[in-house]
C-alpha positions in Angstrom: 26.0 -21.6 -18.4 23.0 -20.1 -16.8 22.7 -16.3 -17.5 20.0 -13.7 -17.7 19.2 -12.5 -20.7 18.8 -8.7 -21.4 16.8 -6.9 -23.9 15.3 -3.6 -25.2 18.4 -1.4 -25.6 18.8 0.7 -28.8 19.6 4.3 -29.8 17.2 7.1 -28.6 17.5 10.9 -28.8 18.1 12.9 -25.6 14.7 13.2 -23.6 13.3 10.0 -25.0 12.6 6.7 -23.3 13.7 3.0 -23.3 12.5 0.0 -21.3 15.1 -2.8 -20.7 13.7 -6.6 -19.8 16.3 -8.7 -17.6 14.8 -12.6 -17.9 16.2 -14.3 -15.2 16.6 -18.5 -16.1 14.8 -21.1 -13.7 12.7 -20.6 -10.8 12.0 -17.1 -9.4 12.6 -18.8 -5.9 16.1 -18.3 -4.7 16.7 -15.1 -6.1 18.1 -12.7 -3.4 18.1 -9.6 -5.9 18.3 -8.4 -9.4 20.1 -5.5 -10.1 21.0 -3.2 -13.0 24.7 -2.0 -13.6 26.0 -0.2 -16.3 29.4 0.5 -18.0 30.2 3.2 -20.0 33.4 3.3 -22.1 36.5 3.9 -20.1 35.0 4.3 -16.8 34.2 2.1 -14.0 30.9 -0.2 -13.8 28.3 1.3 -11.9 25.0 0.4 -10.0 21.8 1.8 -11.8 19.5 0.1 -10.2 18.1 -3.2 -7.9 15.5 -4.6 -6.4 15.2 -7.7 -3.9 13.0 -10.6 -3.6 11.3 -8.5 -0.8 10.9 -5.6 -2.7 13.3 -3.5 -1.8 14.5 -0.9 -4.0 17.6 1.0 -4.6 18.7 3.6 -7.5 22.0 5.1 -8.3 22.1 8.9 -7.6 22.4 9.5 -11.4 19.4 8.2 -12.2 17.1 8.6 -9.2 13.8 10.2 -10.6 14.0 8.9 -13.8 14.5 5.4 -13.9 12.0 2.9 -12.6 12.8 -1.0 -11.9 9.9 -3.2 -11.2 9.3 -6.9 -11.7 6.9 -9.4 -13.0 7.4 -12.6 -10.8 5.0 -14.6 -13.3 7.3 -13.9 -15.8 10.6 -14.1 -14.1 11.3 -10.6 -15.3 12.9 -7.5 -14.4 12.4 -4.3 -15.8 14.1 -1.2 -16.3 12.0 1.8 -17.5 14.3 5.0 -18.4 12.8 8.2 -19.1 14.2 11.4 -19.7 17.6 9.7 -21.1 20.8 11.9 -21.7 23.7 11.4 -23.6 25.8 10.3 -20.3 23.3 7.5 -19.8 25.4 5.8 -22.5 26.8 3.0 -21.4 26.4 -1.1 -21.8 23.6 -2.1 -19.4 24.1 -5.2 -17.5 21.3 -7.6 -15.4 23.0 -9.5 -12.6 20.6 -12.2 -10.8 22.0 -12.9 -7.0 20.8 -16.2 -6.0 20.5 -17.3 -2.3 23.2 -19.8 -2.8 25.7 -16.9 -3.3 26.3 -17.1 -6.6 25.8 -14.2 -9.3 24.8 -14.6 -12.9 25.7 -11.6 -15.3 23.8 -11.1 -18.7 25.9 -10.3 -21.9 24.6 -6.9 -21.6 22.5 -4.7 -24.2 24.1 -1.3 -25.4 22.1 2.0 -24.9 23.1 5.0 -26.9 21.4 8.1 -26.2 22.4 10.6 -29.4 21.0 13.3 -30.9 
């Protein structure tokens, strides 16, 4: 099954930074958008940030001003730079690739833990 590969999660202290990567499989062409979601224990999955093939960007309200999403077309990779991390950012972060065919590809997730 084709799925993106996430990396970059880990344990960080409050106020620290991490950069997540999402490497999409296959060609960058045919991708509508790549979006990061997260799911904390016992909570619903929520939107973190997304970027479309046209360069439009959206952020979840809880991460605005702290997280930045960017893409590298040459590497078929999208990055999520997370600064000023808070304990409430602790979650499993998932990458979703939406194709023009209507198919969505989900990664396995990467754990981010913010704790002192």
